PLY file of the C-alpha trace (Angstrom):
ply
format ascii 1.0
element vertex 565
property float x
property float y
property float z
element edge 564
property int vertex1
property int vertex2
end_header
0.41 -72.08 -21.56
0.48 -75.21 -19.20
-2.14 -75.76 -16.50
0.62 -77.31 -14.33
2.19 -73.79 -14.06
-1.12 -71.86 -14.13
-3.47 -71.36 -10.85
-6.61 -73.38 -11.30
-8.63 -74.06 -8.29
-12.26 -75.56 -9.11
-14.75 -76.71 -6.59
-17.56 -78.98 -6.46
-19.43 -77.23 -3.77
-20.65 -73.63 -3.65
-21.94 -71.35 -0.87
-25.67 -71.60 -0.18
-26.21 -67.73 -1.07
-25.13 -68.00 -4.52
-28.49 -67.49 -5.91
-27.76 -67.25 -9.86
-26.10 -69.36 -12.19
-23.40 -67.33 -12.98
-22.47 -66.69 -9.33
-22.49 -70.46 -8.47
-20.40 -71.41 -11.67
-17.75 -68.38 -11.15
-17.28 -69.62 -7.69
-16.98 -73.36 -8.92
-14.71 -72.54 -11.72
-12.56 -70.80 -9.33
-12.89 -67.25 -11.54
-13.70 -65.00 -8.14
-13.48 -65.38 -4.50
-15.31 -63.18 -2.02
-13.54 -60.67 -0.15
-16.45 -58.92 1.57
-19.89 -58.28 0.71
-19.97 -57.14 -2.82
-16.36 -57.14 -3.19
-14.47 -60.03 -5.24
-10.99 -61.04 -6.11
-10.64 -61.95 -9.86
-8.54 -64.96 -10.01
-6.08 -65.36 -12.94
-8.71 -67.83 -14.94
-11.44 -65.06 -14.08
-8.85 -62.21 -15.39
-8.37 -63.99 -18.42
-12.06 -63.68 -19.37
-12.35 -60.21 -17.96
-9.28 -59.05 -20.21
-10.77 -60.60 -23.54
-14.01 -58.58 -22.84
-12.03 -55.34 -22.03
-9.84 -56.03 -25.45
-13.01 -56.12 -27.64
-14.35 -53.06 -25.99
-11.27 -51.00 -26.37
-10.89 -52.03 -30.02
-14.35 -50.79 -30.80
-14.17 -47.66 -28.90
-11.03 -46.82 -30.75
-12.30 -47.69 -33.95
-15.36 -45.58 -33.33
-12.81 -42.59 -32.65
-13.05 -42.41 -28.75
-9.92 -41.45 -27.00
-8.72 -43.38 -23.77
-7.62 -41.43 -20.61
-8.04 -42.45 -17.15
-9.63 -40.41 -14.21
-9.27 -40.95 -10.46
-11.53 -43.31 -8.78
-11.41 -40.96 -5.72
-13.01 -37.56 -6.14
-13.34 -34.35 -4.26
-16.77 -33.30 -2.74
-16.62 -30.06 -4.31
-16.82 -31.36 -7.78
-20.05 -33.16 -6.68
-21.39 -30.23 -4.87
-21.13 -28.35 -8.23
-23.93 -30.50 -9.81
-25.80 -31.08 -6.56
-25.22 -35.05 -6.66
-23.11 -34.88 -3.36
-26.68 -35.18 -1.73
-28.88 -36.41 -4.52
-26.82 -39.36 -5.25
-28.00 -41.03 -2.01
-26.55 -43.89 0.09
-24.82 -45.34 -3.26
-22.00 -42.71 -2.91
-19.35 -43.98 -0.47
-17.94 -40.96 0.92
-14.57 -40.62 2.67
-12.19 -38.44 4.48
-8.35 -37.87 4.36
-6.18 -37.33 7.14
-6.77 -33.63 6.57
-10.79 -34.18 6.91
-11.22 -33.13 3.35
-14.11 -35.24 2.20
-14.03 -37.22 -1.11
-15.96 -40.06 -2.39
-15.39 -43.34 -4.28
-16.51 -42.78 -7.90
-19.76 -44.46 -8.92
-19.71 -42.67 -12.29
-17.46 -39.87 -13.52
-19.69 -36.87 -15.21
-18.08 -34.58 -12.62
-14.52 -35.45 -13.02
-14.42 -35.59 -16.82
-16.29 -32.19 -17.08
-13.75 -30.77 -14.80
-11.10 -32.40 -16.77
-12.80 -31.01 -20.15
-13.10 -27.23 -18.84
-9.43 -27.26 -18.12
-8.43 -28.64 -21.50
-10.88 -27.49 -23.95
-11.50 -23.76 -24.83
-12.69 -23.66 -28.69
-14.96 -25.25 -30.97
-12.16 -26.32 -32.94
-11.22 -28.99 -30.25
-14.73 -30.57 -30.47
-16.23 -33.03 -31.02
-14.02 -35.20 -28.59
-15.14 -38.67 -26.96
-12.72 -39.50 -24.07
-13.33 -42.93 -22.32
-11.71 -45.18 -19.91
-11.99 -48.66 -18.57
-11.66 -48.35 -14.80
-13.17 -49.53 -11.34
-16.45 -48.09 -9.91
-17.77 -48.22 -6.30
-21.48 -48.04 -5.59
-22.60 -48.96 -1.97
-25.44 -51.27 -2.79
-27.70 -51.78 0.06
-27.91 -55.44 -0.67
-25.06 -56.59 -2.72
-26.03 -59.97 -4.28
-25.55 -62.20 -7.40
-21.91 -62.36 -7.54
-20.29 -59.82 -9.62
-23.69 -59.10 -11.32
-24.52 -56.69 -8.43
-21.17 -56.09 -6.88
-20.30 -52.80 -5.14
-16.98 -52.68 -6.78
-17.30 -53.27 -10.72
-14.98 -52.78 -13.68
-16.64 -50.43 -16.16
-15.94 -48.52 -19.49
-17.47 -45.08 -19.40
-17.21 -42.57 -22.02
-18.09 -39.07 -22.36
-18.44 -36.68 -25.69
-18.64 -33.15 -25.97
-20.07 -31.05 -28.71
-20.97 -27.62 -29.86
-24.36 -28.65 -31.28
-27.30 -30.94 -30.38
-27.17 -32.21 -33.99
-23.57 -33.18 -33.50
-24.40 -34.95 -30.14
-27.16 -36.71 -31.95
-24.61 -38.14 -34.64
-22.15 -39.37 -31.85
-25.11 -41.10 -29.92
-25.57 -42.81 -32.90
-21.89 -43.62 -33.65
-21.75 -44.96 -29.93
-25.09 -47.18 -30.47
-23.40 -48.72 -33.46
-20.10 -49.47 -31.41
-22.11 -50.99 -28.63
-23.69 -53.12 -31.25
-20.53 -54.44 -32.77
-19.15 -54.87 -29.10
-22.03 -57.23 -28.28
-22.22 -59.09 -31.50
-18.44 -59.86 -31.43
-18.60 -61.26 -27.96
-21.03 -63.62 -29.41
-24.06 -62.72 -27.11
-27.82 -62.33 -27.73
-28.84 -58.98 -26.88
-31.32 -56.45 -27.46
-31.23 -52.59 -27.71
-34.07 -50.92 -25.94
-35.41 -47.37 -25.03
-34.83 -46.69 -21.34
-35.02 -44.16 -18.72
-32.15 -42.01 -17.94
-32.49 -42.43 -14.14
-29.81 -40.87 -11.82
-27.41 -39.85 -14.62
-30.19 -37.60 -16.41
-30.35 -36.57 -19.88
-32.77 -36.25 -22.91
-32.38 -39.53 -24.81
-31.32 -42.93 -23.42
-30.97 -46.49 -24.80
-30.14 -49.74 -22.70
-28.45 -52.98 -24.10
-29.58 -56.16 -22.51
-28.26 -59.49 -22.54
-31.43 -61.75 -23.04
-31.66 -64.03 -20.16
-34.59 -65.54 -17.87
-32.61 -64.70 -15.05
-32.58 -60.86 -15.86
-33.65 -58.32 -13.24
-35.12 -56.15 -15.92
-38.34 -56.82 -17.92
-38.37 -55.81 -21.74
-41.31 -55.19 -23.92
-40.91 -55.54 -27.73
-43.34 -55.34 -30.40
-43.96 -57.88 -33.03
-44.96 -55.31 -35.71
-41.56 -53.71 -35.68
-38.06 -53.33 -34.13
-39.55 -51.39 -31.08
-38.21 -52.31 -27.82
-38.05 -50.91 -24.58
-37.50 -51.33 -20.59
-41.03 -51.81 -18.97
-39.79 -48.49 -17.04
-40.70 -46.48 -20.26
-42.54 -48.79 -22.66
-45.70 -47.57 -23.99
-48.72 -49.42 -25.27
-50.95 -47.78 -28.20
-53.41 -45.21 -26.77
-56.49 -46.74 -26.09
-59.68 -46.28 -28.18
-62.51 -43.53 -27.62
-64.56 -43.99 -24.45
-67.81 -45.86 -24.99
-71.08 -44.46 -23.99
-72.57 -45.12 -20.60
-75.00 -47.90 -20.11
-75.04 -48.28 -16.53
-76.32 -46.36 -13.59
-74.39 -45.65 -10.55
-74.98 -48.19 -7.63
-73.41 -49.21 -4.38
-72.19 -52.72 -3.85
-71.73 -54.39 -0.72
-68.18 -55.67 -0.35
-67.44 -56.22 3.33
-64.11 -58.01 3.06
-63.13 -57.43 -0.50
-60.21 -54.89 -0.44
-58.44 -55.79 -3.86
-59.85 -55.48 -7.35
-59.21 -59.25 -7.87
-61.24 -59.79 -4.78
-64.14 -57.46 -6.02
-64.22 -58.58 -9.54
-64.68 -62.15 -8.18
-67.32 -61.19 -5.73
-69.12 -59.32 -8.76
-68.54 -61.90 -11.23
-66.92 -59.43 -13.63
-63.53 -59.37 -15.69
-61.02 -57.75 -13.58
-60.18 -55.08 -16.33
-63.78 -53.53 -15.38
-62.24 -52.53 -12.13
-60.34 -49.21 -11.37
-57.47 -49.32 -8.81
-57.20 -46.33 -6.52
-53.08 -45.25 -5.33
-53.10 -42.36 -2.74
-49.99 -40.45 -2.94
-48.58 -36.85 -1.68
-46.67 -35.01 -4.16
-45.06 -31.40 -4.32
-48.92 -29.81 -4.16
-50.40 -32.06 -1.80
-52.80 -35.29 -1.84
-53.29 -37.08 -5.21
-55.41 -39.87 -6.43
-53.88 -42.17 -8.82
-55.82 -44.54 -10.83
-54.97 -47.44 -12.94
-56.97 -50.35 -14.22
-57.55 -52.98 -12.02
-55.28 -55.72 -13.88
-52.56 -53.16 -14.12
-49.96 -51.45 -11.77
-48.67 -47.97 -11.69
-45.33 -47.41 -13.10
-43.41 -45.27 -10.68
-41.07 -43.72 -13.15
-43.83 -42.70 -15.47
-45.82 -41.37 -12.55
-42.63 -39.18 -11.23
-42.24 -37.51 -14.52
-45.56 -35.72 -14.19
-45.69 -32.11 -12.67
-45.60 -31.78 -8.95
-44.98 -35.78 -8.63
-41.08 -35.97 -8.91
-40.83 -36.85 -5.29
-44.04 -38.32 -4.54
-44.68 -40.79 -1.80
-47.49 -42.79 -0.59
-50.08 -41.29 1.40
-50.45 -42.33 5.04
-53.64 -43.98 6.43
-54.33 -40.87 8.29
-53.86 -38.62 5.17
-56.13 -41.09 3.42
-58.78 -40.77 6.25
-58.59 -36.94 5.96
-59.22 -36.59 2.45
-61.19 -39.54 1.18
-63.04 -40.45 4.44
-62.11 -44.13 4.27
-59.76 -46.88 5.03
-57.44 -48.27 2.44
-59.01 -50.93 0.38
-62.35 -49.09 -0.41
-60.64 -45.88 -2.19
-62.17 -44.06 -4.93
-62.77 -40.73 -6.96
-66.33 -40.26 -6.19
-67.30 -37.97 -3.64
-64.01 -37.53 -1.59
-64.21 -36.14 1.58
-61.92 -33.16 0.58
-61.42 -32.11 -2.92
-58.45 -33.96 -4.47
-56.39 -34.04 -7.66
-57.23 -37.13 -9.71
-54.68 -38.38 -12.10
-55.81 -41.34 -14.40
-53.94 -43.42 -16.58
-55.09 -43.10 -20.18
-56.84 -46.50 -20.24
-59.09 -45.46 -17.03
-59.87 -42.11 -18.76
-61.19 -44.12 -21.66
-63.30 -46.39 -19.32
-67.31 -46.43 -18.76
-69.38 -48.21 -16.20
-66.48 -49.28 -14.19
-66.01 -50.34 -10.41
-64.01 -48.16 -7.63
-64.11 -48.01 -4.25
-66.89 -45.99 -2.25
-64.76 -44.05 0.15
-66.67 -46.19 2.64
-65.54 -49.20 4.39
-66.99 -52.28 3.08
-68.53 -50.69 -0.14
-67.45 -50.23 -3.89
-69.41 -48.20 -6.63
-70.47 -49.77 -9.94
-71.56 -48.28 -12.95
-69.43 -45.22 -12.67
-68.89 -43.11 -15.37
-67.06 -39.90 -16.12
-68.74 -36.74 -16.62
-71.86 -38.30 -15.14
-70.80 -39.49 -11.41
-67.52 -37.60 -11.33
-65.88 -34.92 -13.01
-63.20 -35.48 -15.82
-59.79 -36.52 -14.17
-57.37 -33.44 -13.65
-54.64 -35.13 -15.59
-54.72 -38.23 -17.92
-51.32 -39.68 -18.84
-49.59 -43.14 -19.49
-48.67 -44.11 -15.95
-48.98 -47.71 -15.90
-46.59 -50.81 -17.07
-47.54 -52.50 -20.24
-48.50 -56.03 -19.94
-48.07 -58.79 -22.45
-50.64 -58.72 -25.37
-51.01 -54.89 -25.30
-51.45 -53.33 -28.66
-48.16 -51.35 -29.68
-48.17 -48.01 -31.65
-47.00 -50.26 -34.88
-50.06 -52.20 -34.91
-48.23 -55.25 -33.54
-48.47 -56.92 -29.86
-46.07 -56.17 -27.06
-44.39 -59.08 -25.73
-42.09 -59.49 -22.71
-38.75 -60.79 -21.95
-36.07 -60.59 -19.16
-32.79 -58.86 -19.75
-29.48 -57.97 -17.87
-28.44 -54.47 -18.55
-24.80 -54.44 -19.94
-24.52 -51.18 -21.79
-26.21 -48.14 -21.53
-25.98 -44.87 -23.92
-27.19 -41.37 -22.83
-27.48 -37.98 -24.55
-26.98 -35.86 -21.45
-27.55 -32.52 -22.91
-26.15 -29.63 -21.00
-27.00 -30.65 -17.45
-23.25 -31.15 -16.38
-21.55 -28.53 -18.47
-23.88 -25.91 -17.35
-23.73 -26.81 -13.64
-20.05 -26.57 -13.68
-19.62 -23.79 -15.81
-17.86 -25.41 -18.89
-17.80 -23.25 -21.91
-16.17 -23.08 -25.34
-15.66 -20.24 -27.62
-18.06 -21.02 -30.90
-17.36 -20.10 -34.55
-18.38 -16.33 -33.76
-16.06 -16.05 -30.84
-19.03 -16.44 -28.27
-19.17 -18.73 -25.27
-21.17 -21.90 -25.81
-21.89 -24.40 -23.41
-21.06 -27.94 -24.95
-23.40 -30.52 -25.11
-22.81 -33.91 -23.48
-23.07 -37.61 -24.37
-22.44 -40.47 -21.90
-21.78 -44.03 -22.70
-21.40 -46.97 -20.23
-20.51 -50.73 -20.55
-20.47 -53.06 -17.43
-17.26 -54.80 -18.41
-17.25 -57.34 -15.16
-21.26 -57.66 -15.75
-20.76 -58.92 -19.11
-18.95 -61.96 -18.05
-21.60 -62.82 -15.45
-24.38 -62.25 -18.14
-22.81 -64.27 -20.76
-22.82 -67.16 -18.06
-26.39 -66.81 -17.51
-27.12 -66.83 -21.30
-24.48 -69.62 -21.92
-24.28 -72.70 -19.31
-25.51 -76.51 -19.25
-25.45 -78.95 -16.13
-21.65 -79.44 -16.64
-20.71 -75.91 -16.36
-19.97 -72.56 -18.36
-20.33 -72.78 -22.23
-18.50 -69.55 -23.21
-19.09 -67.87 -26.50
-15.59 -68.38 -28.26
-14.63 -64.54 -28.08
-14.80 -64.58 -24.14
-13.35 -68.16 -23.27
-10.05 -68.10 -21.34
-8.86 -70.30 -23.94
-9.96 -71.34 -27.18
-8.43 -74.98 -27.09
-7.53 -77.41 -24.20
-4.81 -80.05 -25.26
-5.62 -82.84 -22.35
-2.91 -85.53 -21.95
-3.87 -88.83 -21.02
-0.49 -90.65 -20.32
-0.68 -93.29 -17.03
2.29 -95.02 -18.47
4.39 -91.78 -18.51
5.21 -92.30 -22.39
7.47 -89.59 -23.38
6.31 -89.77 -26.78
2.79 -88.93 -25.57
3.95 -85.92 -23.72
5.96 -85.04 -26.61
3.36 -85.04 -28.96
0.93 -83.10 -26.93
3.59 -80.38 -26.78
3.99 -80.28 -30.45
0.47 -80.09 -30.86
0.24 -77.38 -28.51
3.05 -75.29 -30.22
1.38 -75.95 -33.73
-2.05 -74.59 -32.73
-0.55 -71.36 -30.96
1.51 -70.97 -34.20
-1.87 -71.21 -36.11
-2.89 -68.10 -34.04
-5.28 -70.45 -31.41
-5.44 -69.55 -27.93
-4.45 -72.98 -26.43
-3.45 -74.47 -23.40
-2.12 -77.85 -22.22
-3.57 -79.61 -19.42
-0.62 -81.40 -18.14
-1.60 -81.90 -14.52
-1.67 -85.54 -14.53
-5.45 -85.87 -13.36
-7.52 -88.79 -14.39
-9.71 -88.33 -17.63
-12.97 -88.04 -15.69
-11.54 -85.07 -13.20
-9.82 -83.13 -16.06
-12.50 -83.36 -18.49
-14.85 -82.17 -15.64
-12.51 -79.27 -15.25
-12.57 -78.35 -18.93
-15.97 -78.39 -19.20
-16.59 -76.41 -16.02
-14.46 -73.52 -17.12
-16.31 -73.53 -20.68
-13.31 -74.24 -23.17
-14.80 -74.24 -26.50
-12.86 -77.19 -27.93
-10.98 -79.96 -26.25
-8.27 -82.07 -27.86
-7.18 -85.57 -26.25
-3.59 -86.67 -26.82
-3.21 -90.54 -25.94
-1.05 -93.60 -26.46
-4.04 -95.16 -28.17
-4.78 -91.99 -30.40
-1.20 -91.97 -31.53
-1.10 -95.55 -32.48
-4.21 -94.85 -34.49
-2.87 -91.54 -36.01
-5.81 -89.61 -34.52
-6.97 -87.18 -31.92
-9.88 -87.21 -29.95
-11.78 -84.02 -30.43
-15.07 -82.79 -28.80
-16.62 -79.18 -28.92
-17.95 -78.07 -25.68
-21.62 -77.94 -27.00
-21.15 -81.41 -28.76
-22.82 -84.35 -27.26
-20.03 -86.98 -28.73
-16.39 -86.85 -29.12
-15.05 -87.84 -32.69
-11.33 -88.78 -33.76
-9.79 -86.88 -36.19
-6.20 -86.90 -37.88
-4.04 -83.76 -37.40
-5.07 -82.12 -40.91
-8.75 -82.63 -39.99
-8.35 -81.37 -36.53
-6.62 -78.23 -37.60
-9.39 -77.43 -40.30
-11.94 -77.75 -37.64
-10.34 -75.85 -35.00
-9.64 -72.87 -37.54
-13.50 -72.92 -38.37
-14.09 -72.38 -34.86
0 1
1 2
2 3
3 4
4 5
5 6
6 7
7 8
8 9
9 10
10 11
11 12
12 13
13 14
14 15
15 16
16 17
17 18
18 19
19 20
20 21
21 22
22 23
23 24
24 25
25 26
26 27
27 28
28 29
29 30
30 31
31 32
32 33
33 34
34 35
35 36
36 37
37 38
38 39
39 40
40 41
41 42
42 43
43 44
44 45
45 46
46 47
47 48
48 49
49 50
50 51
51 52
52 53
53 54
54 55
55 56
56 57
57 58
58 59
59 60
60 61
61 62
62 63
63 64
64 65
65 66
66 67
67 68
68 69
69 70
70 71
71 72
72 73
73 74
74 75
75 76
76 77
77 78
78 79
79 80
80 81
81 82
82 83
83 84
84 85
85 86
86 87
87 88
88 89
89 90
90 91
91 92
92 93
93 94
94 95
95 96
96 97
97 98
98 99
99 100
100 101
101 102
102 103
103 104
104 105
105 106
106 107
107 108
108 109
109 110
110 111
111 112
112 113
113 114
114 115
115 116
116 117
117 118
118 119
119 120
120 121
121 122
122 123
123 124
124 125
125 126
126 127
127 128
128 129
129 130
130 131
131 132
132 133
133 134
134 135
135 136
136 137
137 138
138 139
139 140
140 141
141 142
142 143
143 144
144 145
145 146
146 147
147 148
148 149
149 150
150 151
151 152
152 153
153 154
154 155
155 156
156 157
157 158
158 159
159 160
160 161
161 162
162 163
163 164
164 165
165 166
166 167
167 168
168 169
169 170
170 171
171 172
172 173
173 174
174 175
175 176
176 177
177 178
178 179
179 180
180 181
181 182
182 183
183 184
184 185
185 186
186 187
187 188
188 189
189 190
190 191
191 192
192 193
193 194
194 195
195 196
196 197
197 198
198 199
199 200
200 201
201 202
202 203
203 204
204 205
205 206
206 207
207 208
208 209
209 210
210 211
211 212
212 213
213 214
214 215
215 216
216 217
217 218
218 219
219 220
220 221
221 222
222 223
223 224
224 225
225 226
226 227
227 228
228 229
229 230
230 231
231 232
232 233
233 234
234 235
235 236
236 237
237 238
238 239
239 240
240 241
241 242
242 243
243 244
244 245
245 246
246 247
247 248
248 249
249 250
250 251
251 252
252 253
253 254
254 255
255 256
256 257
257 258
258 259
259 260
260 261
261 262
262 263
263 264
264 265
265 266
266 267
267 268
268 269
269 270
270 271
271 272
272 273
273 274
274 275
275 276
276 277
277 278
278 279
279 280
280 281
281 282
282 283
283 284
284 285
285 286
286 287
287 288
288 289
289 290
290 291
291 292
292 293
293 294
294 295
295 296
296 297
297 298
298 299
299 300
300 301
301 302
302 303
303 304
304 305
305 306
306 307
307 308
308 309
309 310
310 311
311 312
312 313
313 314
314 315
315 316
316 317
317 318
318 319
319 320
320 321
321 322
322 323
323 324
324 325
325 326
326 327
327 328
328 329
329 330
330 331
331 332
332 333
333 334
334 335
335 336
336 337
337 338
338 339
339 340
340 341
341 342
342 343
343 344
344 345
345 346
346 347
347 348
348 349
349 350
350 351
351 352
352 353
353 354
354 355
355 356
356 357
357 358
358 359
359 360
360 361
361 362
362 363
363 364
364 365
365 366
366 367
367 368
368 369
369 370
370 371
371 372
372 373
373 374
374 375
375 376
376 377
377 378
378 379
379 380
380 381
381 382
382 383
383 384
384 385
385 386
386 387
387 388
388 389
389 390
390 391
391 392
392 393
393 394
394 395
395 396
396 397
397 398
398 399
399 400
400 401
401 402
402 403
403 404
404 405
405 406
406 407
407 408
408 409
409 410
410 411
411 412
412 413
413 414
414 415
415 416
416 417
417 418
418 419
419 420
420 421
421 422
422 423
423 424
424 425
425 426
426 427
427 428
428 429
429 430
430 431
431 432
432 433
433 434
434 435
435 436
436 437
437 438
438 439
439 440
440 441
441 442
442 443
443 444
444 445
445 446
446 447
447 448
448 449
449 450
450 451
451 452
452 453
453 454
454 455
455 456
456 457
457 458
458 459
459 460
460 461
461 462
462 463
463 464
464 465
465 466
466 467
467 468
468 469
469 470
470 471
471 472
472 473
473 474
474 475
475 476
476 477
477 478
478 479
479 480
480 481
481 482
482 483
483 484
484 485
485 486
486 487
487 488
488 489
489 490
490 491
491 492
492 493
493 494
494 495
495 496
496 497
497 498
498 499
499 500
500 501
501 502
502 503
503 504
504 505
505 506
506 507
507 508
508 509
509 510
510 511
511 512
512 513
513 514
514 515
515 516
516 517
517 518
518 519
519 520
520 521
521 522
522 523
523 524
524 525
525 526
526 527
527 528
528 529
529 530
530 531
531 532
532 533
533 534
534 535
535 536
536 537
537 538
538 539
539 540
540 541
541 542
542 543
543 544
544 545
545 546
546 547
547 548
548 549
549 550
550 551
551 552
552 553
553 554
554 555
555 556
556 557
557 558
558 559
559 560
560 561
561 562
562 563
563 564
């Protein structure tokens, strides 16, 4: 490959709205170009990287026994109505009509389509287990697409779906896919972590995410120093608190005229923030609920929504709060509400004594509050908070937090979709059985951006070698147009390619500074310079992308160095 015959268009400036490093560098390197909000054209350079990621994903999926197919991206409304997701999926589902006014959607995920395929193709347990996968475009109508391809509306995804007669066989394939994903991200040279996760809109019984570790990651991850336990903060749990201490104080009212937050109340009273309790008023299926967490903690919305009657909860209005508690927000608490209310307490709060809460009276809080003395035991006690750094873990270790970019997700779906769509096969006894399903996704285009977030410096991208557009750049410095220099560069290119190295020849005739800046910006791992001076000395100037200095190597040492990677 010669860069003089390749479309490479780098720039020094990037749009002001490019917030993430990966977005800026992908634009500067000319990997992507914006077509519309959340829609990007992948240039020839960007596509080379994307295809390398795809290749690794395909190889490991094939190795794991999955079978590739391709489903339509445009799917009929009727399929999505069978599962109830035509309405439930929300605004991210792009709905369209054809010339006959029939309704379709642009697929954001393919559970319905693959289940429809399976119920037409599979009829016997003898055809199971089977795992179908595709690498295909998806579309989710993000309300605020941003960060380049990290949160684009159209993206490239590998999605796989497995079908099983038994739950035990589903669990086996789930582990098989986790192992395959581990191989994918390891081969791509990424620092990653697998964490327990919530199944979200896809649903299912078990779920695990794969995150590329990066400070810019949108997801907060918790991991223990005592074991390999790791989880998304959405689902992470700390160890249960110890037994509740005995009450040592009596109830008293504290004047807090302008103190509406736990932080301000604690500061006024000169007490630690963990001695206060935060009250959050919500409305669930069964009416008004008061949710309690410790003053230094935050309610975990996903955990709370898993409680009975709170799946679709919302925050209470000021009018509803006044009706049930008799106070304005900022002074709320579970003691002596105006109307009887259901109290849901985080398990840390249920284990507290002598705590401080709002008095349900504007300008006042209550101190020395104790369960069983000043108020009845909570109606529900559950883990409903976000973990924080320093929490104890069940394994005895300490929880620590990191940031991650989700690039893969595996689910045990169970029978949610096969039941909804009436898919059955005959089991060994000849009876109809509803297959269990697994779902396994990898964000192929997202991996590209995540890798850059993890691997870059001031000069540009520092690709892990398996993802680089080329492994080696042969750079020609030939201001005198010496034919011997050009011939030596072409001979070296051919030799590198014959040795199995993905090499490119930069024969664009740029000045050394501009040429080297481009090669560093686009992140090629190895640079070899062919020049008149080097030929005279019998050496080539070699520099690894992550090295601070170049070195002069003869042909044998150069080839040995490049083969070593």
